[in-house]
N, C-alpha and C positions, 0 to 999 in steps of 0.2 A: 903569241899570248905567251906569258911566263912558261918557262922549262921549270919542274920542280925536281931538285936534285933528291934522288932515291938512295938513303942513308945504306941500304942494302947491297946496290949495286955491286956486283962482282962477287958476293958470297956466295960460297958452295953450298952453308947449310945454316938457315934461319931456325932459332928455338924460339918458343914463347912459353913464358914464366905466367900463370896466373893465379892471383891471389884476393879472396874474398876477405873485405876488411870493412870498416867504418869509415866515413869521410874524414873524421877529427886525425886518421892513422894516415890518408893517401900521401901527404907530402912526406913524412916520414920515411914511408916505405918507397916512395919514388927517388928520393935523393939518396937512400941507401943503395937501392938496384943499379943505381947509374954510376957506382964506385966500381961495378963490375962491366963498365962500359955497355950497359943496356940504354935502349931509348924505350921509355914509358909512356903509358897512357891510362886513362882512369875513366869509369863513366858508371852513373847511378844504377844500381841494379833493380830496387823497387819503383813501382810509379808513386810519386807522391802530389800532394794538392800545391806545395808551395814552391815558389820560383828559386830560392836561394837555399842551397843544401844543408841540412841541419847536422850537427855533429855526430848524430847517432844513427844518421842515415846509411843504409848498405851500398856500399862501393865494390866495384873489382878494379885491381890493379894489373896491369898486364905490362910485362917486360920484355921485351925483344932481342934476341942476343945472334949475332951472326959470329959462324965458326967458332962456336963455343966447345971448348977442349975439356974445360973442368967443369962439367954438369953438376957432379955430386957435391963439387966445391961450394957451387953459389946454392944448391938446395941446402946444406948444412949451414951456411954462414947465415940465410935467411932466417931459417929456424932458430937459431940461436941469437940474432938481432930480435926478434918477434918475442923470444922469451926473456930475454935481459930486460926488454923497455916494456914487458907487460902489454905488448898491443894485442887486441883484440883481431886476430887473423887467423885465415886457415887458406895453407896452400892448396889450391884447387887440382894443377895438373901442371906438368911440364912437358912440353911436346913440340915435336919436329913440324915445322909448317909447310905445309905441301909445295913444291915448287909450281906456280902458276900464274901464268903470264895475264895479269888481272885487266889489263887494258885490251887485251885480245878477248877474253871473254865478255866484258860487258858490251865491246863494240859489235860481237857477233848478234847480240840482241838488241842492238838499236834498230828500230823500224825504218822502213825508206823513207827518205826525205823527197818530197815532190816538190820541186820548184819548176812551173810549166816552161817548154815542154819537157824537161829533165827528170829522173829519177835517180837519185844518187843513194846505193846501198853497197853493203860487201857481201850480198848475195848475188847469185845467177838468175837471170830472166831470160826466159824462153818464149816470151809473148812479144805483142807488136810495139811494146815500148824498147825494145832492146836497143833501136838506134839512138833512140836519146838516154839510155842506159849508162851512168858513171859509177863504175865500180872501183870500189876503195879499199885499200888494203886494212884489214881489222886487226893487224897486230902491231901498230905502230901510232904513237900518242900525236897524232896532228889533225889537222882540220879534218871533219866528215861534212860540212856543208849545213852544218845547222846554226852556225852562227849567223845572226841579222845581216851582217855585212857580204858575206858570201853570196846569201840568197840575195841580196839585191843588187850585187854584180851581176848574177846570172840572169836576172828578171830585166836590167838594163842591157846585156846583150841580146835577150829576147826581142828588145823593141829596135836591136838594128839589125834583124834577119832579113826582113823585107827590104828590098831597093836597095841592099849594100853588097858587095863583094868585098872581101879584103885579102891583100895578097902576102902582106907581114905582120904578124900578130905579135905583139912582146907583152907578158905577163911579167913585172916588176913585184918581188917577194912571194914567191909561187907558194909559198909552204906545201901543201899535199899535192899543188897541181889540179884541183878541179877546174879552176877557171880555164886554162890552158886546154884542158879536156874538153871541157863545155864548148870552147871555140872550133876545136879541132873536128869534134861532132858535126857543125854546121858548116863549117867553112874548109874548102880543100886550098889551106895556107901553110906559109912557112911560118912557124911558131916558134919563140924562142921565149924560155922560162929561166928567170933566175932568180936567187935567194942568197942573203947573205951566209946563211946556215948551211954548211955542208949536208947534215944528217937530215935537213927538208928536202935537197936535191936529191938525196938517195931514196925518201920516201916517195918523192913525185916519180922519180923514174921507174920505181915499184908500179906505182898506179898507172904511168903510161902501158908498160908491159902488161898490166891487168886488162885494159881496154883495148889492146892490139893497135895501140898509135904509134907510129913512126916518124911522123912530120914534126916533132915536138923536140927542139935541142935544148937541153938543160945543163945549165953549169951556174956553180957558185961565184959569185962576182959582186962589187959595189956597185950595182944598179947604173943608172946612166952613166956614172963615172967610166966604166969600163970602155976600152977601144973598141970591143966586139958590138957594143951599143951604140955610142954616141956617134960612130961614123957612119952610121945605118938610119933611113928613114923608115917609119911604121904608121900604116894606117890605121892601125888598133890600138890601143895601149890599155893593160890592166893596173891599177895601183890600189891595192886594198891593203895599205899598211895604219898609219895612225898620223893625225892632224899635221903635228909639226915637222917629221919628215918629209909628207907632201908639201909641206910650203917651202922646206929647203931645197927641195928639187924640181920646184916648178918651172925655173928657166931652163933647164937640161933637158924636162920632159917635153917642152914646147919646141924644142930645137930638134928633137928627132922624132918630132909628130909630122908627117906628112900634108902637105895642105890639102884640106877638107876631111882631113883624119878626125876619130874621135879619139878621147882618153875616158874612162871609165874610173873614178876616183871614189875610192870608199875609205872606211878605219876611222871615221871622226863623228862626234856627236853633233846634234843640233846646234848647240852653243860655239861649236866651232865652225860651221860651215861659213858663215861669213868671210872669217879670214883666209880661208883657202879659197874660195871662190875669187875674192879680190885680188889675192896672189896670181891665180891663174886667168884672170881676166886683163890682169896689167900685162901678161906675156900674149895676149891676143886671141885667148881663147874665149868663146862664146858659150853661153848655156843652152843646151839642146833639150835636157829634158833632167828632172830630178826625182827619186825615188827616197821615202822616207819608211823605215821600218823599225818600230819601237823609237827608241831615241837615238838612232842611226840615222846617218845620211849617206845616200848614194848620187854623185853628180855624172852625167853625162856632158863632156863637153866636146865641142867641135873647133876645129881650127879654121880660120878664114882663108881662101886662098887667095 
């Protein structure tokens, strides 16, 4: 999923200027504050019954500055601008924003995610669920297991627990490593986890360490094209990506899948299922099971021996 660039990344100090005004002046004030290289936002202060704002509605403009050295210059300049244009506005405060990792703070309060037999959370568990507890780092902005496709892949894995043992498992596009961890909790296997994103691999390795897992080899690479992948055979493969990449890699995925092996595919919508399945069917894979979670699909396919 998309990474959002933080405009304040690397800033040692962030300051916020708050101004109470009327809606008709919001654009004027925002444009002026951007002259000082501020990032601005605005919102309605009073509760109203109309949908579109009226010119006289009370609004608050907030301007964020990073590493601002001339605070007094900004205050005086803003006051002069308000007076010269006779803008109805009041400077409420100009304060330093606390340095808080909001991702970590929010994730600390996320309730445990239960996908039988697994429980996913950032907290410790000292009860009989520990064996199937997947602990994730609360401080990094990657998958927490709440997305429908991740949940569907874990459900798919649970369908393969009985009557199967897997020696070599591959997780393509591992992200936070949740699927690889789930497989490791069930099977005593050699597990490989890959991703195009180096940061994702760092996060996955953090989560492997949190879960005391040592049987997962993780590295950044171009998926099935990598020499370490394409020259091996895997009896279970996870690929929770997107429809088009899954279609593009179908032949390579089929080539690394061992006879009678399974591949769990997800990351595509119901209206994309047919084209994904047809591509894998063309390379000899048969439908074993399918899971629908909201608008998302997960397919369990098996390679005939």
